[in-house]
ZAKERO-191050 format. One line per 8 residues: their letters; for each residue x, z, y of C-alpha. Coordinates in steps of 0.25 Angstrom, whole numbers, plus 5000, padded with zeros to 4 digits. Layout:
residues N
a> X:Z:Y; ...
This chain:
residues 399
mscverrr> 5329:5392:5266; 5344:5391:5265; 5353:5403:5262; 5358:5404:5276; 5344:5404:5281; 5340:5415:5271; 5351:5424:5275; 5348:5422:5290
aatrlgvg> 5333:5425:5287; 5337:5437:5279; 5345:5442:5291; 5334:5440:5300; 5324:5448:5291; 5334:5459:5289; 5336:5457:5274; 5347:5466:5269
lspicffa> 5345:5476:5280; 5341:5491:5278; 5325:5493:5279; 5328:5500:5293; 5337:5488:5298; 5327:5478:5293; 5315:5485:5300; 5323:5486:5313
ralvavvf> 5326:5472:5313; 5312:5468:5310; 5307:5476:5321; 5317:5470:5330; 5312:5456:5326; 5297:5460:5329; 5300:5465:5343; 5309:5453:5346
tasivlat> 5298:5444:5341; 5288:5451:5349; 5297:5451:5361; 5298:5435:5360; 5284:5434:5359; 5281:5442:5371; 5292:5435:5379; 5288:5421:5376
gctgkvfy> 5273:5424:5378; 5276:5429:5392; 5278:5418:5401; 5293:5416:5404; 5298:5430:5401; 5308:5425:5390; 5315:5416:5401; 5315:5427:5411
lpshskag> 5319:5441:5405; 5322:5453:5414; 5336:5457:5414; 5345:5468:5419; 5357:5460:5416; 5368:5458:5426; 5366:5448:5437; 5377:5440:5430
dypgsrae> 5368:5436:5419; 5361:5427:5429; 5365:5413:5432; 5369:5412:5447; 5373:5428:5448; 5387:5425:5443; 5397:5414:5448; 5392:5400:5443
ggfplegp> 5398:5386:5443; 5411:5389:5435; 5416:5402:5440; 5421:5412:5430; 5410:5420:5424; 5409:5433:5417; 5408:5431:5403; 5413:5435:5389
epplrllw> 5428:5433:5385; 5431:5427:5371; 5431:5429:5360; 5416:5429:5360; 5406:5430:5349; 5394:5422:5347; 5382:5431:5350; 5371:5422:5347
qqevdsyp> 5367:5407:5346; 5353:5401:5347; 5348:5386:5346; 5340:5379:5356; 5332:5366:5354; 5341:5356:5360; 5353:5352:5368; 5356:5362:5379
lgksllag> 5354:5358:5394; 5365:5366:5402; 5371:5380:5398; 5363:5392:5394; 5359:5401:5406; 5360:5416:5405; 5349:5423:5413; 5349:5438:5411
plllqltm> 5346:5441:5397; 5343:5426:5394; 5351:5414:5389; 5343:5401:5393; 5346:5387:5387; 5340:5375:5392; 5339:5363:5382; 5336:5348:5383
spklyafd> 5323:5350:5375; 5320:5355:5386; 5319:5370:5383; 5324:5382:5389; 5328:5393:5379; 5330:5408:5382; 5338:5417:5374; 5342:5432:5374
ryngrrlg> 5357:5431:5379; 5360:5443:5372; 5355:5440:5358; 5352:5426:5357; 5337:5427:5354; 5329:5416:5359; 5318:5421:5369; 5311:5409:5373
rmgvpegv> 5311:5394:5374; 5304:5387:5386; 5302:5372:5388; 5306:5367:5401; 5302:5353:5408; 5307:5340:5402; 5318:5333:5408; 5328:5344:5411
caaprlvg> 5341:5338:5414; 5351:5349:5420; 5355:5362:5416; 5346:5373:5421; 5349:5383:5432; 5345:5397:5434; 5342:5402:5449; 5338:5416:5455
saatllil> 5343:5430:5455; 5338:5432:5440; 5339:5416:5437; 5323:5415:5438; 5322:5400:5440; 5327:5390:5430; 5331:5376:5437; 5329:5365:5429
aearggdk> 5331:5350:5433; 5322:5340:5426; 5324:5324:5426; 5310:5321:5421; 5310:5306:5417; 5300:5298:5425; 5296:5310:5433; 5303:5315:5446
pilramnr> 5315:5325:5441; 5314:5339:5446; 5321:5352:5447; 5312:5363:5442; 5314:5379:5444; 5307:5386:5433; 5305:5401:5434; 5310:5407:5421
qtrktewt> 5301:5419:5421; 5288:5411:5423; 5292:5398:5417; 5285:5391:5429; 5292:5380:5439; 5295:5387:5452; 5298:5374:5459; 5303:5360:5457
fagavcap> 5312:5351:5465; 5311:5335:5463; 5325:5329:5460; 5334:5323:5450; 5343:5335:5446; 5351:5334:5433; 5363:5343:5437; 5362:5358:5437
vatrndtv> 5358:5364:5450; 5365:5376:5457; 5358:5389:5460; 5361:5401:5469; 5351:5411:5470; 5340:5405:5478; 5345:5391:5479; 5346:5379:5470
ivpletga> 5356:5367:5472; 5350:5355:5466; 5359:5342:5464; 5351:5329:5463; 5355:5317:5455; 5350:5309:5466; 5361:5315:5476; 5357:5327:5483
lvalaaad> 5359:5343:5483; 5347:5351:5486; 5346:5365:5488; 5333:5372:5484; 5327:5386:5485; 5327:5392:5472; 5314:5399:5475; 5305:5388:5478
gsqlwrve> 5313:5375:5477; 5312:5372:5491; 5323:5363:5496; 5334:5369:5505; 5342:5357:5508; 5346:5344:5502; 5360:5336:5503; 5361:5322:5498
teaglvag> 5373:5318:5491; 5380:5305:5489; 5376:5303:5474; 5369:5311:5463; 5373:5324:5458; 5375:5326:5443; 5383:5339:5444; 5377:5353:5449
pslsggtv> 5381:5358:5462; 5389:5371:5464; 5387:5383:5474; 5398:5390:5480; 5395:5400:5492; 5387:5392:5502; 5391:5379:5497; 5386:5369:5487
fagdlegn> 5395:5359:5480; 5390:5346:5473; 5396:5333:5468; 5389:5320:5466; 5391:5307:5458; 5398:5300:5469; 5409:5310:5468; 5405:5318:5481
lvavslrd> 5407:5333:5481; 5400:5340:5491; 5399:5354:5497; 5386:5358:5505; 5381:5370:5511; 5372:5379:5503; 5365:5383:5515; 5360:5369:5520
gseiwsaq> 5366:5358:5512; 5375:5354:5523; 5388:5346:5518; 5401:5354:5519; 5410:5344:5512; 5411:5333:5502; 5422:5327:5493; 5423:5315:5485
lgasvrsq> 5428:5316:5471; 5429:5301:5467; 5420:5302:5455; 5406:5308:5452; 5405:5324:5452; 5401:5328:5438; 5402:5343:5440; 5397:5356:5446
plvaggrv> 5407:5359:5456; 5414:5372:5455; 5419:5380:5467; 5430:5390:5466; 5443:5395:5473; 5438:5387:5486; 5438:5374:5478; 5427:5365:5472
fantgsgv> 5428:5358:5459; 5421:5346:5453; 5423:5336:5442; 5420:5322:5443; 5415:5311:5433; 5429:5305:5431; 5434:5318:5426; 5441:5324:5438
tqafdalt> 5441:5339:5442; 5442:5340:5458; 5444:5352:5467; 5440:5352:5482; 5441:5363:5493; 5428:5370:5493; 5427:5371:5508; 5432:5358:5513
gealwqrp> 5430:5348:5501; 5445:5345:5502; 5451:5339:5488; 5460:5349:5481; 5464:5342:5467; 5458:5334:5457; 5461:5334:5442; 5457:5322:5433
lgalltpg> 5454:5327:5420; 5449:5313:5414; 5436:5317:5407; 5422:5321:5409; 5422:5334:5414; 5412:5346:5413; 5401:5347:5424; 5407:5360:5429
faladsvv> 5418:5370:5429; 5423:5384:5424; 5432:5393:5433; 5441:5403:5429; 5455:5409:5434; 5461:5398:5442; 5456:5386:5434; 5444:5378:5434
ivgssdrv> 5439:5374:5421; 5433:5360:5417; 5428:5354:5403; 5429:5339:5400; 5425:5329:5390; 5440:5327:5385; 5437:5340:5377; 5446:5348:5387
lyaldlee> 5444:5361:5396; 5452:5360:5408; 5457:5371:5417; 5461:5367:5431; 5469:5375:5441; 5460:5378:5453; 5470:5375:5464; 5477:5363:5458
gtivwrfe> 5468:5356:5448; 5479:5356:5438; 5476:5358:5423; 5479:5373:5419; 5475:5371:5405; 5466:5362:5396; 5458:5366:5383; 5454:5355:5374
tkgsirgv> 5442:5356:5364; 5437:5346:5354; 5425:5342:5362; 5421:5338:5376; 5418:5349:5386; 5406:5346:5393; 5400:5359:5397; 5405:5367:5408
pastaetv> 5414:5379:5404; 5412:5393:5409; 5423:5403:5412; 5425:5418:5413; 5438:5423:5421; 5446:5421:5408; 5439:5411:5399; 5432:5398:5400
yagssdgf> 5421:5394:5389; 5418:5379:5386; 5410:5372:5376; 5414:5359:5369; 5408:5348:5363; 5417:5352:5350; 5406:5363:5348; 5415:5375:5352
vyaidvkt> 5414:5384:5364; 5428:5388:5369; 5434:5399:5377; 5447:5396:5385; 5457:5406:5392; 5455:5401:5407; 5470:5404:5409; 5476:5398:5398
gllkwkyr> 5466:5388:5392; 5468:5394:5378; 5457:5396:5368; 5451:5410:5368; 5439:5407:5359; 5429:5396:5353; 5417:5395:5346; 5411:5384:5337
ldgpvtqp> 5397:5380:5341; 5386:5372:5334; 5389:5360:5343; 5394:5353:5355; 5394:5361:5369; 5390:5352:5382; 5384:5362:5390; 5391:5373:5399
vtlglrgm> 5396:5387:5393; 5387:5399:5399; 5394:5412:5402; 5387:5425:5405; 5392:5440:5406; 5390:5442:5392; 5392:5429:5385; 5394:5415:5384
svttdagt> 5384:5404:5380; 5385:5390:5376; 5374:5380:5370; 5378:5368:5361; 5373:5355:5361; 5367:5358:5348; 5358:5368:5355; 5364:5381:5351
vyffgke> 5366:5392:5361; 5377:5401:5359; 5380:5414:5366; 5393:5421:5365; 5399:5435:5369; 5407:5447:5366; 5397:5456:5359
């Protein structure tokens, strides 16, 4: 055992503490161990803890898809970090008192979001190929997309409380689905948008697209927006799937559309960000950035923010598309950034997570991690989370 390991072991065992403190710490450890045994012994309880947290702690109860979120402002401090067994698949998900992280192994990890204790680890079906989503008022259902080799690919809805499959839907889905309360919007690689009832997976409507969909759709009001590999951006009615308008971007759509200020924004595979009128589909502006852009946006103040493989984070004016500021890192930015009203957070393959002022583009804070970041940043009411390619979950906050 190394000196460092001895010191860590001594700290865990309470060496150097007073007898009272040692006993208190030991008692806490026994109680905690017992609680974990009970939790992991009861089907699904670890992955569905009761919570009296605010509604904002659940996915879908706050603004999604790039809009400014409530979150901590820098400087932040590291509250905890924990290892998972392999490369992360998608960003971490916050669900009440839990932080969930899916990996490529494939396993789903559950951590106490407040102290970082690992509460459980659950195997999920092989072949998961897209970032998961949670749906329901208390994020009960976990939606997993599975491309299962020679078998037919499916979309699976798993109940986090019972760990049982509630329903499946046959189809190749390797882009994140969009969810709202009782509805799941599914983008098919074969070229279609399908609306499913979250309760039982029954099909509500289906719309064929010109080509396959490799980026997730977006929901805004009563409209669904999605782009395909042939460069078509479509707006359809959430009620029945009827087409409202379509537009041609000239290259494959590689991002989840962002809707804000009466406009819809999308990135193409040729490195161009474009804006359209959300009601009519009229082209408003386009901004060539010349690199592979992130598959989504952050939004704050009067700018839309996008990362790129050229190591730069760009802030574009909502109305004109002009570059308001640019912030350069030392690695490519592949994970979608996230923003509060004042700060945008982004991870980079250079192994740092950055906090940038949304008005000036100046650095507010940064933190060195143990490896590259290629997954999106997660913001919650009380913290910010990022998972590195090395398989470490970091959770930052103010206290």
